[in-house]
C-alpha positions as CSV (number, residue, x, y, z in Angstrom):
1,M,0.9,-2.8,28.7
2,S,2.2,-2.2,25.2
3,P,5.2,0.1,24.8
4,D,3.0,2.1,22.3
5,S,0.4,3.1,24.8
6,I,0.5,5.3,27.9
7,P,-1.3,4.7,31.2
8,D,-4.4,6.8,30.4
9,G,-5.0,4.8,27.2
10,G,-3.4,7.5,24.9
11,F,-0.9,7.1,22.1
12,S,2.9,7.0,22.5
13,P,4.7,7.5,19.2
14,G,8.1,6.1,20.2
15,G,7.6,2.4,19.2
16,H,5.7,3.5,16.1
17,L,8.6,5.7,14.9
18,S,11.1,2.9,15.4
19,R,9.2,0.6,13.0
20,L,9.0,3.3,10.2
21,K,10.8,1.8,7.2
22,P,10.0,0.3,3.8
23,G,7.7,-2.7,4.2
24,A,5.9,-1.2,7.3
25,V,2.1,-0.6,7.2
26,L,0.6,2.6,8.4
27,L,-2.9,2.6,9.9
28,A,-4.7,5.9,10.0
29,R,-5.9,7.1,13.5
30,D,-8.9,9.5,13.3
31,M,-7.7,11.3,10.2
32,A,-9.6,14.4,9.1
33,D,-8.0,14.3,5.6
34,P,-10.4,12.3,3.4
35,N,-7.5,11.0,1.3
36,F,-6.3,9.0,4.4
37,N,-9.3,8.5,6.7
38,A,-9.5,4.8,7.6
39,T,-6.6,3.8,5.4
40,A,-3.8,1.3,5.6
41,V,-0.7,2.5,3.7
42,L,2.3,0.3,2.7
43,I,5.5,2.2,3.0
44,C,7.6,1.5,-0.1
45,Q,10.4,4.0,0.4
46,H,11.4,6.0,3.5
47,G,14.5,8.1,4.0
48,P,15.8,11.5,4.8
49,E,14.3,13.0,1.7
50,G,10.8,11.7,2.5
51,S,8.4,8.8,2.2
52,Y,6.4,7.1,-0.5
53,G,3.6,4.6,0.0
54,L,0.5,3.0,-1.4
55,V,-3.0,2.9,0.2
56,L,-3.8,-0.8,0.4
57,N,-7.5,-0.8,1.3
58,R,-9.0,1.6,-1.3
59,P,-10.2,-0.5,-4.2
60,S,-11.3,1.5,-7.3
61,H,-14.9,1.1,-8.3
62,M,-13.8,0.4,-11.8
63,P,-11.8,-2.5,-13.2
64,L,-8.6,-1.9,-15.0
65,S,-10.3,-2.2,-18.4
66,E,-12.3,1.0,-17.6
67,V,-9.1,3.0,-16.7
68,F,-8.2,3.4,-20.3
69,D,-10.1,5.6,-22.7
70,K,-10.3,2.6,-25.0
71,A,-9.2,-0.7,-23.5
72,P,-6.9,-2.7,-25.8
73,A,-8.8,-5.5,-27.6
74,W,-6.3,-8.1,-26.4
75,A,-6.8,-7.2,-22.7
76,G,-10.2,-8.9,-22.6
77,D,-11.2,-10.7,-19.4
78,A,-7.8,-10.2,-17.7
79,A,-8.3,-6.4,-17.7
80,R,-11.9,-6.8,-16.5
81,R,-10.9,-9.2,-13.6
82,Q,-7.8,-7.3,-12.4
83,R,-8.7,-5.1,-9.5
84,I,-7.1,-1.7,-9.3
85,F,-6.6,0.3,-6.1
86,I,-6.3,4.0,-5.4
87,G,-2.8,4.3,-4.1
88,G,-3.1,7.9,-3.0
89,P,-3.7,11.5,-4.0
90,V,-0.4,12.1,-5.7
91,Q,-0.3,11.7,-9.5
92,P,-3.6,9.7,-9.6
93,E,-3.3,9.0,-13.3
94,E,0.0,7.1,-12.8
95,L,-0.1,3.3,-12.7
96,Q,1.9,1.8,-9.8
97,I,2.8,-1.9,-10.0
98,L,3.5,-3.9,-6.9
99,Q,4.6,-7.5,-7.4
100,V,5.2,-10.5,-5.2
101,T,8.0,-12.5,-6.8
102,T,11.4,-14.1,-6.5
103,E,12.2,-12.8,-10.0
104,P,11.5,-9.0,-10.1
105,V,11.4,-7.2,-13.4
106,P,14.5,-5.1,-14.2
107,G,14.5,-1.6,-12.6
108,S,12.1,-2.5,-9.8
109,F,13.1,-1.8,-6.2
110,K,12.6,-4.0,-3.2
111,V,10.0,-3.0,-0.7
112,S,10.4,-6.1,1.5
113,D,11.2,-9.8,1.1
114,Q,9.9,-10.9,-2.3
115,V,7.9,-7.7,-2.7
116,Y,8.9,-5.2,-5.5
117,L,7.6,-2.0,-6.9
118,G,7.8,-0.6,-10.4
119,G,10.3,-1.7,-12.9
120,Y,10.6,-1.7,-16.7
121,W,7.6,-3.5,-18.1
122,G,7.4,-4.1,-21.9
123,D,3.7,-3.3,-22.0
124,L,0.4,-3.9,-20.2
125,K,0.2,-7.3,-21.7
126,D,3.3,-8.3,-19.7
127,V,1.6,-7.1,-16.5
128,L,-1.7,-8.7,-17.1
129,G,0.0,-12.0,-18.0
130,L,1.0,-12.5,-14.4
131,D,-1.0,-14.4,-11.7
132,S,-3.3,-11.8,-10.1
133,K,-2.3,-13.2,-6.6
134,S,1.2,-11.9,-7.2
135,L,0.2,-8.5,-8.5
136,R,-1.4,-5.3,-7.1
137,L,-2.1,-2.3,-9.3
138,F,-2.6,1.2,-8.0
139,L,-3.4,4.5,-9.5
140,G,-1.5,7.3,-7.7
141,Y,0.5,7.1,-4.6
142,S,1.0,8.7,-1.2
143,G,4.0,10.9,-0.5
144,W,5.5,12.9,2.4
145,G,8.3,15.4,2.3
146,A,11.4,15.1,4.6
147,D,10.4,14.5,8.2
148,Q,6.7,15.1,7.4
149,L,5.6,11.5,8.1
150,S,7.6,11.3,11.3
151,K,5.9,14.5,12.5
152,E,2.4,13.1,11.7
153,I,3.2,9.9,13.7
154,E,4.4,12.0,16.6
155,E,1.1,13.9,16.4
156,G,-0.8,10.6,16.6
157,A,-2.1,10.5,13.1
158,W,-0.6,7.0,12.2
159,E,0.2,3.7,13.9
160,V,3.1,1.8,12.3
161,W,2.9,-2.0,12.0
162,D,5.7,-4.3,11.1
163,V,4.2,-7.2,9.1
164,D,5.0,-10.0,6.6
165,V,4.1,-8.0,3.5
166,K,4.3,-11.0,1.2
167,R,1.7,-12.9,3.3
168,L,-0.4,-9.7,3.5
169,L,-0.5,-9.2,-0.2
170,Q,-1.1,-12.9,-1.0
171,S,-4.0,-13.2,1.5
172,P,-7.6,-12.9,0.3
173,E,-8.3,-9.2,0.0
174,E,-11.7,-9.7,1.7
175,A,-9.8,-10.4,4.9
176,W,-8.6,-6.8,5.1
177,L,-10.6,-4.6,2.8
178,G,-13.0,-3.6,5.6
179,G,-12.4,-0.8,8.0
180,I,-9.3,-0.2,10.1
181,G,-10.6,-2.4,12.9
182,Q,-10.8,-5.4,10.5
183,F,-7.3,-4.5,9.0
184,K,-5.8,-4.3,12.5
185,M,-7.3,-7.7,13.5
186,F,-5.9,-9.2,10.3
187,L,-2.4,-7.7,10.9
188,S,-2.3,-9.2,14.4
189,T,-2.5,-12.7,12.8
190,L,0.5,-12.1,10.5
């Protein structure tokens, strides 16, 4: 029996809480909140002041080129090909940049081994010049106040998974863009 389950098949939060840290992935469990129903969230920051994460499995229905009122002429095919995800309900107009690299941009912070968030980018041209396999773009983010996420886990709202985030982000998106069941099966292979 898993340390995260109890004899009647219920949920035991203890093991899940112990894995809660930057680089962990949250999987929603029967969420009523439409912002998080059937989502997988990468925790980017977690500490006494709260938590910050990005929803991994909510692709936007529009390419990056359509996010702008008027896409820059130089963006061309790169902006049309670059998929953008809905990172969460907080500040949905803010672009979040997640990069898999051994040479992060200045000002970025480490989420896990070779995975960095944010940083000081010259302009969008610098972002779109990167290999799309090493880049994930998000509009908005998910945020929790002090102890809020821990309480939600204790209430059974989230499972917490410890995974190789670099491998997850560099894998084909089709392997995990389905529902939570598909995402969970994929995570068990990492």
